[in-house]
N, C-alpha and C positions, 0 to 999 in steps of 0.2 A: 504494500500500500504506500502511495506517495502522500506527503503532507505538505500543506501550503499555509502561509499566514493569511488569516481572514482580514482582508483589507489592511488597515494600519492598527488593528487592535492588539497585535502580538499573540493572539490565540492561534494555536496550530490545529488545523482541521484536515481530515482525510480528503483525498481527491474524489472519492465516492462518498456520498451521504445517503442515509437511509430515509426515504420518504414513506410516511405511514398513512397515506390517503386510502389505501386499499384495506386497511385494518377495519373489520366490521362490515357494515351493510353495503358500502360502496363496492368493495372488491370481494365481499363474502369470505374474508379471511377470519377464521375463528381465533379466540384468545390463545389456545395452545399453539397453533401454528404461528401466530404473531409473535409470541414469546420465543419460539424456536428460531424465527427469522432474526429477531433482535440478538439472540444469543450468538448465532452464526455470524452475523454482521460484525458484532463487537470482537469476536474471536479472530475475524479476518483483518481487523485493524480499523474498521469504520468507527469514528467517534462522534459523528453528528447524526442526530435523530430529529427529523422535521415533521411536524404535524400541523393541524389547524383546528380551531373550534368548530368550524362548519363541516368538517369531515364526519359524516354520519351524525350530525347534530351533537357533537361531543363524544361520540362513541370511540373514535380513534384516540382521542386524548386519554380517555379512561383506560383503554387497552395498552397504550404506551406506558402509562403510569404503572400498571401492574407488571409490565415486562421489564421495566428498568428498576423496580423496587430493590433497594439494597446496594445499588451501584450508581446512584445519581451523580456522584462527583467525577465519574469516569467519562461522562457524556456531555457533549455540547448540545443542550436541549433547546430546540426552537419550536415556536408555534406562531400562529397568525390569528388576526381578528379583522373585522370589518364587514364580512359577508353576513347576510340575514341569518339570525338565529330565532326562527319563529315568525309569527305574523305581526307582532307588535312593531309599529313603525320606528320606534327608537331603539330597537334591539338589533342594530346594525350601524354601519358607518364608522366615522373616525372622530366623533365628538368626544370631548373629555367625559361627558356623562356616560357614554357607552363604553369607552375603553377601560375606564376604572372598573366598571362592573364586569366586563368581558374578561379582563385579566384575572380578577379574583375567581371567576368561574373556571377559567382554564387551570389555574393553580390548584383549585380543589379537585378537578377531574384528574389532573396529572399526579396529585399527591405530593407536591413539592412546594417549597416556599419562595422559589424564584425560577425564572427561565433565563437562559443565557442570551437568547435572541428572540425578540418580540417583533413581528413583522406586520405591517399594514397590508392586508391581502390584495387590495386594489386601491387606486387613487379614488378619493371621494370628492367629486366636484362640488358638493353641497357644504363642505367644511373647509375652513381656511387652514393653510399650512401652520400658521401660528397657533391655532387652537389645538391641532393634533400634536405638534412638536412640544408645546408647553406641557400637555398632559403626559406625554411619553417621558419628557425630562423629569417631571415630578415623580413618576413611577420608578424611574431609574434611581433617583436620589433616595427614594424610599427603600431601595434594595430589592424590589420585586422583579426587576429586569436588569441584566448587565449591559446589554446593547440593544439597539433597535434598528430595523431596516424596513425597506419598502419591497413590494412584490408586484411585478408586471406594471410598473409605472412607465408612462411615456417619457422619453428622454428630457423633454422640456420641463416636465413636472419634477424630475429628479433635480435638475438645475435650480428650479425655483425653490424647492425645499432646502437645498444647500444654502442658497442666499438668504432665505428667511431665518434659518438657524444662525447664520453669521450675524445678520442685522439685529436679531432679537436676543442674542447671547444665550441661545438654547443649544442643547445637545443635538446632534445631527444623525441622519440615517447613515449607518456605516456599511450597510449591505444592500444589494438589490437581488431579487429572485425573478429572473425573466425566463420565458420559454425560449429554448435554443436547441437546434438539431441541424443535421446536414440538410434537411428539407426545409427548414425554417431559419434562414440566416439573416433576416432583416435587421436584427439587433446589432449586427456588425457595423452597420452604417450609421447608427445613431445612439443606441443605449451604451454599448461597450466603450466607445470613445469617451463618453461622459463619465462612466464609472472609473475608467482609468485616470481621467483628469482629477477626480476627487478622491482617489485612493480607496474606493469601495470594494469590499469583497463581493463576489458574484457566485450565487448558488443557482445553477440553471436547472429548470424542470423540463420534463418531457424530452430528454435527449434521444429517446427511441421513437419519437414522433408518434405517440399513441399506438405503438406497435408496428408501424410501417417499417421500422428498421430493426425489428426483432428477429427477422428471418422467417417469420410465419406468413408474411404477405409476399406472394410471388405470382408471376404470370401463370395462368392456367390452373391455379389452385383456388378452392373455395376458402374464403376468409372465415375462420372460425375462432377468432380471438374474443376475449371478454369484452374489449372495447368496441369491436365491430358489432357485437350483439346489442350493446347499449346505444351506440350511435352509428347505425348502419349507413346513414347519409355520408359519413366521412370516408366510407370505403366503397361507395358506388362508383365503379370505373366509367359509368356513363357521364359522370360529372367531369368536365375538362380538367379541373385542378387535381382530381384524384387520378385521372389518366396520366397526367404529367408526373405525379408522384410515383406511380407504378413504373413508368418508363425509367425514371431516375433510379428506382430501387433495383431494377434489372441490371442496369449498367454498374451500379455500386456493388452488386453481388459479384460481378466479374472482377472488380478491383479487390474486393475482400479475398476471393478465391486465389487470385494471383499472389497476394501478399501473405497467404496462409493464415488468414484471420476469419473469425466468424463475423456475421453482420453486426452483432452486438459489440464485439471488440472494436470494429471499425467505427461504429456510431459513438461509443463512449470515448474511444481514443481521440476522435475528432474534436469533440467539444472540450475535453480537458487539455487539448493541445493549445488552445487559444490563450495567450498570456493574460488576458483580462479575466478568465474564468478561474475561480477558486475550486469549486466542487461541482460535480454532476449529481443531481438527485435521482436515485433509482427507487422505483416503487413496486417491488415484487409482491405478488399475491401469494406465492408459494415458496417453499424452500428451494425447489428446483429452479424457479425463476431467479432467485437470489444467487444460486451457485453459478448459473450461466452468466450473470452480470459481474460477479466477483472475478471471473476469469479475465476481465478487462482492467483490473485494478492497476496493473503494471504495464499496460499497453502503451507503447510509444510509437507513433506513426512516423515513418520516414518522410522526407520531403517529396519523394516521388509519389507516395501514396496521397499525400495532401494535395499535390498538384493535380493528381487524377480526379480527386473529389471536386476540386475547383472547376475542372473542365466539365463536370456533369451538372453541378449546381453552382452557379457563379456566386462569388462572395457578395454578401448583402442582399441576397435574393430570398424571398418567401414564395414557395410553390403553392401555398394556400393562405394567402394574405387575409382572406375573409375569416379565418379561424383565430387570428391574433387578438389578444385582449388589450394591447397597448396602442392600437391604431387610433389616432385622433378621431373623435366622433364625426366630424365634418367630412371625412373621407368615406364614411359608410352611409351617411344620411344626406342626400342632396339638398334637403331643405335647410340644412345648417350652413351651406356655403352659397346660398342665394338670398339676395335681399327681397 
């Protein structure tokens, strides 16, 4: 396992991090298997466990708490808030009112007195940066969080939050958690240059592109992944963006074969090769999934392999831009760019 410094915090984290979204009802991973996954991940050298309050409406946090009991100090524990937690209109967002409550709820579910990294799950256009950062700074000073970060923020919002922290003498976001894979490289043109500029740690999610890069999706095969059953429209090859992804996957499979790599090793080795990326979040549903992904822990891609990937999916290109969560709203809704 490789280790990198998380931004400028001085904290050493593994290049692969364990994401717990699939624990519980989302991925149907039961407690015993979730605990076995955590056990195997820690034994392999992973020291980051990432979850969120909205994963299974708190179920993932509860399962993580049980799995890490008795070894809290060996883990860099991360969770997130901001997404809706029920129907109550104020049980969501990034206001001080909600974040104080949401963090206490997360700490209770996790069975801990603090988290190492508390992340705002999405940018909240209804709440000012000063409101959110002041609340997070107070929670940090209270000892309930060690650091805080953003997740899937547009680049311009990352910049604005950094400036607000400086102008208002508040603590700042020290990490960003964006989506990044060979098939979704858009953040290379905007988010990653900004995180490098501000010395932020970067924990990327969906490095296997929702299963497209797992080796299970190939031309002529029926797609039978968990994700394809939940979101079949993302794997319908009659959709031009999906056709483009499948064509790219077929060419990438040839690159992997020639290099003696699995598709998973190629995919994870690619994202962790970028100098702005600290860790890649893997989200296994089973122990077998985890083992196949741990095989990539020490993968270092050669320049020839990286050049071949660039020739298939150009740097800064998203093959499915409509699936991005950090796209400025006006690019998706014509009414917002017309007087």
